[in-house]
C-alpha positions as CSV (number, residue, x, y, z in Angstrom):
1,M,0.0,0.0,0.0
2,G,3.0,2.3,0.3
3,N,3.5,5.0,2.9
4,I,0.6,6.1,5.2
5,V,0.3,9.8,5.9
6,F,-0.9,10.6,9.4
7,L,-2.5,13.9,10.4
8,R,-0.5,15.9,13.0
9,D,-1.6,18.5,15.5
10,R,-2.3,21.8,13.8
11,V,-2.7,25.4,14.8
12,Q,-6.3,26.2,15.7
13,G,-8.0,28.6,13.3
14,H,-6.3,26.9,10.3
15,P,-7.9,28.8,7.3
16,I,-9.7,27.3,4.3
17,A,-6.7,28.6,2.3
18,A,-5.1,25.2,3.0
19,T,-5.5,24.8,-0.7
20,P,-7.8,22.0,-1.6
21,D,-6.5,21.5,-5.1
22,I,-5.0,18.1,-4.4
23,L,-8.2,16.9,-2.7
24,L,-10.3,18.1,-5.6
25,D,-8.0,16.5,-8.2
26,S,-8.1,13.2,-6.3
27,F,-11.9,13.0,-6.1
28,C,-12.4,14.4,-9.6
29,N,-9.8,12.3,-11.5
30,S,-8.4,9.5,-9.5
31,R,-10.8,7.7,-7.1
32,R,-13.8,6.9,-9.3
33,Q,-15.0,7.3,-12.9
34,E,-17.4,10.1,-13.8
35,S,-19.9,7.4,-14.9
36,D,-20.2,6.2,-11.3
37,V,-23.0,7.7,-9.3
38,F,-20.7,7.7,-6.2
39,W,-18.4,10.0,-8.2
40,L,-21.3,12.4,-8.4
41,K,-22.1,12.0,-4.7
42,E,-18.6,12.5,-3.4
43,N,-17.8,15.5,-5.6
44,A,-21.1,17.1,-4.9
45,E,-20.4,16.9,-1.2
46,L,-16.9,18.2,-1.4
47,L,-17.8,21.2,-3.6
48,N,-20.8,22.0,-1.4
49,I,-18.6,22.1,1.7
50,L,-16.1,24.3,0.0
51,E,-18.8,26.7,-1.3
52,C,-20.3,26.9,2.2
53,A,-17.1,27.3,4.1
54,G,-15.4,30.1,2.2
55,D,-13.4,31.3,-0.8
56,I,-10.8,29.1,-2.5
57,D,-8.4,29.7,-5.4
58,K,-10.5,29.7,-8.5
59,D,-8.0,27.7,-10.4
60,C,-8.7,24.7,-8.1
61,V,-12.0,23.9,-9.8
62,D,-10.4,23.8,-13.3
63,V,-10.1,20.1,-12.9
64,F,-13.8,19.8,-13.6
65,E,-13.6,21.5,-17.1
66,N,-14.4,18.4,-19.1
67,F,-17.3,17.5,-16.8
68,Y,-18.7,21.0,-16.8
69,E,-18.6,21.3,-20.6
70,D,-20.6,18.2,-21.0
71,I,-23.0,18.7,-18.1
72,D,-26.0,19.6,-20.2
73,R,-26.0,16.3,-22.0
74,R,-25.4,14.4,-18.8
75,L,-28.3,16.0,-17.1
76,L,-30.6,15.4,-20.0
77,F,-29.8,11.6,-20.0
78,F,-29.3,11.0,-16.3
79,R,-32.0,13.3,-15.1
80,Q,-32.7,11.0,-12.1
81,Y,-29.5,12.5,-10.6
82,Y,-30.6,16.1,-11.3
83,R,-29.9,17.3,-7.7
84,F,-26.2,16.2,-8.0
85,Y,-25.8,17.9,-11.4
86,L,-27.4,21.1,-10.3
87,S,-25.4,21.2,-7.1
88,I,-22.1,20.6,-8.7
89,C,-22.7,23.1,-11.5
90,M,-23.9,25.8,-9.1
91,D,-21.0,25.3,-6.7
92,L,-18.4,25.3,-9.5
93,E,-19.7,28.6,-10.8
94,D,-20.1,30.1,-7.3
95,L,-16.5,29.0,-6.5
96,G,-15.2,30.9,-9.6
97,Y,-15.5,28.6,-12.6
98,P,-16.1,30.8,-15.6
99,G,-19.5,29.7,-16.8
100,I,-23.3,30.5,-16.6
101,K,-24.9,27.1,-17.3
102,S,-26.5,26.5,-14.0
103,E,-29.4,29.0,-14.4
104,K,-30.4,27.3,-17.7
105,L,-30.1,23.8,-16.2
106,A,-32.3,24.9,-13.3
107,Q,-34.9,26.4,-15.7
108,W,-34.9,23.1,-17.6
109,V,-35.5,21.1,-14.4
110,L,-38.4,23.4,-13.5
111,K,-39.9,23.2,-17.0
112,E,-39.7,19.4,-17.0
113,N,-41.4,19.2,-13.6
114,I,-38.7,16.8,-12.5
115,V,-39.1,17.8,-8.8
116,E,-42.7,16.4,-9.0
117,A,-41.2,12.9,-9.1
118,E,-39.8,13.3,-5.6
119,L,-41.9,11.6,-2.9
120,S,-39.6,12.5,0.0
121,D,-40.1,16.0,1.6
122,L,-36.3,16.0,2.4
123,Q,-35.4,15.6,-1.3
124,R,-38.0,18.2,-2.3
125,A,-36.4,20.6,0.2
126,E,-33.0,20.0,-1.3
127,A,-34.5,20.6,-4.8
128,H,-36.3,23.8,-3.7
129,R,-33.1,25.1,-2.1
130,L,-31.1,24.5,-5.4
131,L,-33.7,26.2,-7.6
132,K,-33.9,29.1,-5.1
133,R,-30.1,29.6,-5.6
134,R,-30.9,30.8,-9.1
135,N,-34.0,32.8,-8.1
136,L,-36.4,30.1,-9.2
137,A,-39.3,29.3,-6.8
138,L,-41.7,26.5,-6.4
139,D,-44.9,26.5,-4.4
140,D,-43.7,24.7,-1.2
141,M,-47.3,23.4,-0.5
142,G,-46.6,23.5,3.2
143,L,-43.3,21.8,2.8
144,N,-41.4,23.9,5.3
145,D,-44.1,23.5,7.9
146,R,-43.9,19.7,7.6
147,L,-40.2,19.8,7.9
148,R,-40.4,21.9,11.1
149,A,-43.1,19.6,12.5
150,F,-40.7,16.7,11.9
151,T,-38.0,18.3,13.9
152,D,-40.4,19.0,16.8
153,C,-40.8,15.4,17.9
154,S,-37.9,15.4,20.3
155,A,-38.5,12.1,22.1
156,Q,-38.2,10.2,18.8
157,F,-34.6,11.6,18.4
158,A,-33.5,10.1,21.7
159,I,-33.9,6.6,20.3
160,P,-31.1,5.2,18.0
161,N,-32.3,5.7,14.4
162,T,-29.6,6.8,12.1
163,K,-31.9,7.6,9.2
164,I,-34.0,10.2,10.9
165,A,-30.9,11.6,12.7
166,Y,-29.3,12.5,9.4
167,E,-32.7,13.7,8.0
168,L,-32.9,16.1,11.0
169,T,-29.5,17.7,10.4
170,H,-30.1,18.0,6.7
171,I,-33.5,19.8,7.3
172,V,-31.5,22.4,9.3
173,F,-29.0,22.7,6.5
174,Y,-31.8,23.4,3.9
175,L,-34.0,25.6,6.1
176,S,-30.9,27.7,7.1
177,E,-29.6,27.7,3.5
178,Y,-26.4,26.4,4.9
179,G,-26.1,29.1,7.6
180,R,-27.1,32.0,5.5
181,K,-30.5,32.6,7.3
182,D,-32.3,31.8,10.5
183,P,-34.0,28.4,10.0
184,Q,-36.8,29.4,12.4
185,L,-36.8,26.1,14.2
186,P,-39.4,25.4,16.8
187,G,-37.9,25.3,20.3
188,A,-38.2,21.5,20.6
189,A,-36.0,21.1,17.4
190,L,-32.9,22.2,19.4
191,V,-33.7,19.5,22.0
192,S,-34.0,17.1,19.1
193,L,-30.6,18.1,17.8
194,R,-29.1,17.7,21.3
195,H,-30.6,14.3,21.7
196,V,-29.1,13.2,18.4
197,G,-25.8,14.6,19.5
198,T,-25.9,12.7,22.7
199,L,-26.6,9.5,20.8
200,A,-23.8,10.2,18.4
201,Y,-21.4,10.8,21.2
202,L,-22.4,7.6,23.0
203,D,-21.9,5.7,19.8
204,Q,-18.7,7.7,19.0
205,N,-20.1,8.4,15.6
206,M,-17.9,11.3,14.5
207,D,-19.7,11.7,11.1
208,L,-23.1,12.3,12.8
209,L,-21.7,14.3,15.7
210,A,-20.0,16.7,13.2
211,E,-23.3,17.2,11.4
212,V,-25.1,17.9,14.6
213,C,-22.5,20.5,15.7
214,I,-22.8,22.2,12.3
215,A,-26.6,22.2,12.5
216,L,-26.5,23.7,16.0
217,R,-24.2,26.4,14.8
218,Y,-26.5,27.1,11.8
219,A,-29.4,27.3,14.2
220,G,-27.6,29.9,16.3
221,S,-27.4,27.5,19.3
222,T,-24.5,26.8,21.7
223,V,-22.5,23.6,20.9
224,P,-21.3,21.5,23.9
225,K,-17.6,21.8,24.4
226,L,-17.2,18.1,25.0
227,W,-18.5,17.3,21.5
228,E,-16.3,19.8,19.7
229,D,-13.2,18.8,21.7
230,T,-13.9,15.2,20.7
231,L,-14.3,16.1,17.0
232,A,-11.1,18.1,17.1
233,A,-9.2,15.1,18.5
234,S,-10.7,12.8,15.9
235,M,-9.5,15.1,13.1
236,R,-5.9,14.5,14.1
237,R,-6.2,10.8,13.7
238,Y,-7.1,10.3,10.0
239,R,-4.8,8.3,7.7
240,F,-4.4,8.9,4.0
241,I,-3.1,5.8,2.3
242,P,-1.6,6.5,-1.2
243,G,-2.9,4.4,-4.1
244,A,-5.0,2.2,-1.9
245,F,-8.6,3.2,-2.9
246,D,-10.3,0.1,-4.4
247,G,-13.7,1.4,-5.2
248,N,-15.2,0.3,-1.8
249,H,-16.5,2.9,0.7
250,D,-13.9,4.5,3.0
251,D,-14.2,7.2,5.6
252,Y,-14.2,10.1,3.2
253,H,-17.6,11.5,4.3
254,M,-16.6,11.5,8.0
255,Y,-13.5,13.4,7.0
256,F,-15.4,15.9,4.9
257,V,-18.0,16.8,7.5
258,G,-15.3,16.9,10.2
259,A,-13.3,19.4,8.2
260,W,-16.4,21.3,7.4
261,W,-17.2,21.6,11.2
262,A,-13.6,22.5,11.9
263,M,-13.7,25.4,9.4
264,L,-16.9,26.7,10.9
265,A,-15.6,26.4,14.4
266,G,-12.2,28.0,13.6
267,R,-10.4,24.8,14.6
268,G,-8.8,23.6,11.4
269,G,-10.0,22.4,8.0
270,F,-8.9,20.2,5.2
271,E,-5.4,18.8,5.7
272,P,-3.0,20.4,3.2
273,T,-0.4,17.6,3.1
274,I,-2.5,14.7,1.7
275,P,-0.9,12.4,-0.9
276,G,-3.7,12.8,-3.5
277,G,-4.3,10.4,-6.3
278,A,-6.3,7.3,-5.6
279,M,-5.9,7.6,-1.9
280,M,-7.9,5.9,0.7
281,I,-9.1,7.9,3.8
282,R,-9.4,6.0,7.1
283,A,-10.5,7.2,10.5
284,A,-9.2,6.0,13.8
285,R,-12.4,4.6,15.4
286,T,-13.2,4.6,19.1
287,Q,-15.5,2.0,20.5
288,G,-18.8,3.5,21.6
289,V,-21.1,2.4,24.5
290,M,-24.4,2.7,22.7
291,R,-24.9,-1.0,21.7
292,T,-23.9,-2.2,25.2
293,L,-26.1,0.4,26.9
294,S,-29.1,-0.6,24.8
295,Q,-28.5,-4.3,25.6
296,V,-28.3,-3.5,29.4
297,M,-31.6,-1.5,29.2
298,F,-33.4,-4.2,27.3
299,S,-32.2,-7.0,29.5
300,N,-33.2,-5.1,32.7
301,E,-36.7,-3.8,32.1
302,N,-36.9,-2.1,35.5
303,F,-34.0,0.2,34.7
304,G,-36.2,2.1,32.3
305,R,-38.8,2.8,34.9
306,L,-36.4,4.7,37.1
307,P,-35.3,8.3,36.8
308,W,-31.7,8.7,35.7
309,S,-30.5,9.4,39.2
310,A,-31.8,6.1,40.4
311,A,-30.9,4.1,37.3
312,R,-27.4,5.5,37.0
313,P,-25.6,3.3,39.7
314,R,-27.3,0.1,38.5
315,I,-26.4,0.8,34.8
316,M,-22.8,1.8,35.7
317,A,-22.4,-1.5,37.6
318,S,-23.4,-3.4,34.5
319,L,-20.7,-1.7,32.3
320,S,-17.0,-2.2,31.8
321,P,-14.8,0.6,33.2
322,D,-14.2,2.0,29.7
323,D,-17.9,2.0,28.9
324,G,-18.7,3.5,32.2
325,E,-16.2,6.3,31.7
326,L,-17.7,7.1,28.3
327,L,-21.2,7.2,29.7
328,R,-20.0,9.5,32.6
329,S,-18.4,11.9,30.2
330,A,-21.7,12.0,28.1
331,E,-23.7,12.7,31.2
332,Q,-21.4,15.5,32.3
333,G,-20.9,17.1,28.9
334,S,-24.2,16.6,27.1
335,P,-27.0,19.1,27.8
336,H,-30.1,17.9,29.6
337,F,-28.9,14.3,29.9
338,E,-31.7,13.4,32.3
339,R,-34.3,14.4,29.8
340,F,-32.5,12.4,27.1
341,F,-32.4,9.3,29.3
342,E,-36.2,9.5,30.0
343,A,-36.9,9.3,26.3
344,F,-34.1,6.8,25.6
345,A,-35.4,4.4,28.3
346,R,-38.7,3.8,26.4
347,N,-40.6,2.9,29.6
348,G,-44.2,1.7,29.3
349,R,-46.2,-1.0,27.6
350,V,-47.6,-1.6,24.1
351,A,-51.4,-1.9,24.6
């Protein structure tokens, strides 16, 4: 596999000017083929983060020249991926690529009623946000009200459910236009985000934890120091393995959102010394306590009937020292842990 490049400690406040040209070239030209839908996904995510986080050298996006010149035909034929194509095209232009295609592509999507094929409110919200970027509006038919109502169901977000957890963070991204406006969340939505953040911390899921911290910042809310310190530590432990990418999924997304969070928090950004090419990105994983805690709660039905103060010593006695320490840190560093535990315990009976 060749040499492995490790991240080292960096100065806090590392600017986005850590030029992402090597990273863009790697994801555009080396890891996947443009015909692969995961090429679209990875590059759309990278460009979106760069467009949200700040200015970059315009020359960095020149690697997409061939793709950009042919994007009209690609969208026409592969219209099922229209959100990827619109996002990439708009981000390239907004990052400085010399072109004006995105407005015409957006007008074509609107004329063809492609958004009407979306059944998911979340995907509709993304489409609406993309069209709005080029001053094209659709009647939301109560869409934003439904999204906010979804975020309001706080107790549901204290139960492990990765799908709705990511839907929650993305709703905040879209409603806030990626930090450009107040998302006008109901008060319970912030509780929902904190519940998801507590779950992510207990599971040591740095991908989800980063998204929660970004969403809280976009919502104008305080982010727990424990969570951000944990993310900062995780960003120093990535490995970049030259030439090792084999087409399977690696930890690129976790790295992307971690760098995105770091740029927003003024605590770093993309690593400027990566090897590039067909590199594989690997995170150093820490074992979480979520699975063990869930098993303990399910095996001891009475624990869920107790308030956290009474259940705590019994649960701790059932955990290993390492798991107990992780649970203690979550209790001390996560806001309103008692309220979280009440919903997480799932006390009661099914009639």
